[in-house]
C-alpha positions, -999 to 999 in steps of 0.1 A, spaced: -161 344 -829 -147 374 -848 -116 382 -867 -92 404 -847 -67 407 -876 -31 396 -875 -17 386 -842 11 407 -829 15 392 -794 7 356 -786 16 338 -753 37 368 -743 58 364 -775 58 394 -799 56 385 -836 74 410 -858 68 406 -896 90 421 -922 101 413 -958 127 388 -946 103 367 -925 89 366 -889 109 374 -858 99 362 -823 108 384 -794 101 384 -756 121 416 -748 89 435 -738 79 407 -714 114 406 -699 114 443 -693 80 441 -676 92 414 -652 124 433 -645 104 464 -637 79 445 -616 107 431 -593 128 462 -594 158 447 -614 160 472 -642 193 485 -630 209 450 -628 238 442 -651 237 413 -676 256 382 -669 273 361 -696 258 328 -705 279 296 -701 278 290 -738 310 277 -753 313 286 -790 340 260 -796 315 232 -791 302 218 -823 267 203 -824 259 172 -843 227 157 -855 210 131 -833 214 96 -847 185 83 -826 208 64 -803 191 58 -770 205 76 -740 206 67 -703 176 87 -691 183 79 -655 218 94 -658 204 128 -670 173 130 -648 
């Protein structure tokens, strides 16, 4: 086993270190997949995220797993 230095890509996730911390990015991998399947010219689509929804902390109440499966 030998020391290869600091990791910069691990499991297709790029690690970017700076003075504020570590940033994780997969943009290089997404571009590779888009190029591979000839989708680089496709237009982005908005996500169905609703910014008016407020998230709340889980209170460890059991959920009906069958309902969500």
